[in-house]
DOGUZA-457159 format. One record per residue (C-alpha): x, z, y negated. Coordinates in steps of 0.05 Angstrom, whole numbers, plus 5000, padded with zeros to 4 digits. Each point is the difference from the previous one (the first is absolute). Example, Ala and Ser with C-alpha at 12.3 -4.5 7.8 and 13.67 -1.06 7.14 Angstrom:
% residues 2
((5246,5156,5090))
((5027,4987,4931))
//
This chain:
% residues 153
((2586,3640,8884))
((4946,5053,4995))
((4930,4982,4982))
((4969,5024,4935))
((4948,5053,5018))
((4954,4978,4944))
((5000,4928,5024))
((4987,5024,5071))
((4942,5043,4977))
((4970,4942,4961))
((5002,4955,5061))
((4961,5052,5038))
((4943,5002,4950))
((4932,4973,5018))
((4989,4934,4963))
((4929,5019,4980))
((5026,5064,4969))
((5052,4961,4962))
((4947,4951,4974))
((4952,5055,4979))
((5056,5033,4961))
((5032,4938,4969))
((4939,4959,4980))
((4966,5053,4957))
((5066,5019,4967))
((5013,4928,4979))
((4927,4989,4980))
((5000,5062,4956))
((5064,4979,4964))
((4971,4932,4984))
((4934,5027,4975))
((5036,5050,4956))
((5045,4946,4969))
((4942,4952,4990))
((4965,5052,4957))
((5057,4992,4950))
((5016,4927,5011))
((4994,4982,4926))
((5056,5049,4984))
((5047,4975,5055))
((5058,4957,4978))
((5015,4935,5037))
((5049,5032,5048))
((4951,5055,5020))
((4945,4949,5009))
((5046,4959,5044))
((5015,5063,5042))
((4925,5013,5004))
((4992,4929,5027))
((5052,5014,5053))
((4963,5064,5018))
((4935,4961,5007))
((5035,4949,5044))
((5027,5055,5045))
((4932,5032,5006))
((4968,4933,5014))
((5049,4985,5056))
((4995,5071,5027))
((4924,4995,5003))
((5006,4934,5038))
((5050,5030,5048))
((4960,5063,5014))
((4929,4971,4997))
((4991,4992,5075))
((5013,5074,5012))
((4933,5016,4969))
((4943,4969,5037))
((4926,4997,4987))
((4957,4955,4959))
((5001,5044,4938))
((5076,5007,5001))
((5009,4925,5005))
((4953,4988,4942))
((5036,5051,4957))
((5067,4969,5020))
((4976,4931,4979))
((4975,5027,4933))
((5067,5035,4987))
((5040,4939,5021))
((4960,4956,4952))
((5011,5049,4942))
((5074,5006,5015))
((5008,4925,5002))
((4964,4993,4933))
((5041,5056,4970))
((5065,4970,5025))
((4980,4934,4970))
((4984,5031,4932))
((5065,5038,4998))
((5037,4937,5021))
((4968,4962,4942))
((5024,5054,4951))
((5070,4994,5028))
((4997,4924,4994))
((4980,5006,4927))
((5060,5045,4987))
((5048,4953,5035))
((4972,4938,4967))
((5008,5033,4933))
((5073,5015,5015))
((5011,4929,5023))
((4967,4972,4938))
((5042,5044,4955))
((5064,4981,5036))
((4984,4926,4998))
((4982,5003,4926))
((5065,5036,4985))
((5040,4948,5039))
((4967,4942,4965))
((5003,5032,4932))
((4925,4998,4999))
((5000,4926,4983))
((4983,4967,5066))
((4926,4981,5010))
((5005,5034,5068))
((5017,5067,4966))
((4937,4994,4958))
((4958,4983,5061))
((5029,5059,5039))
((4984,5046,4942))
((4928,4976,4999))
((4993,5010,5075))
((5033,5068,4998))
((4956,5022,4941))
((4937,4976,5036))
((5019,5038,5063))
((5016,5062,4959))
((4932,4996,4966))
((4967,5005,5069))
((5035,5065,5020))
((4943,5043,4975))
((4952,4967,5049))
((5051,5006,5057))
((5011,5074,4984))
((4925,5010,5000))
((4995,4966,5067))
((5054,5045,5028))
((4965,5062,4974))
((4934,4978,5031))
((5035,4986,5066))
((5030,5070,4998))
((4931,5031,4988))
((4972,4960,5058))
((5057,5023,5043))
((4987,5073,4982))
((4926,4991,5019))
((5015,4971,5069))
((4998,5053,5054))
((5067,4996,5037))
((4994,4964,5066))
((5045,5051,5033))
((4948,5055,4990))
((4936,5010,5039))
//
């Protein structure tokens, strides 16, 4: 079996070069999507959350390649923002899923069970808080955009 030349070439790449190409690309995509987060539907917000998660794990993986006190400080700031952003986007996804569960349970019970009423209240309360969570996500995105990348000098 012959080896794929593209895969062979990728294995020969310098890991620092890969990091300095991949991290800004992912960061830019997230910042761009966060600017329009209020217009994103639930599926696109969920995909954004996955993108944030990938960037967070990639920053953790590549962080030790970039030494120096300043780089470590910028890494910590970025990691903190990404964690906050991932949490906010996760809450938005939870609200969506809880709403679906409440609707499903209400339908199954014919809307007569006390539990259906309680689930509707909880779901409505969560939904009412989405504006604050969206605002938190937008603020985290702005903070992320303001942090100088740790992979740059």
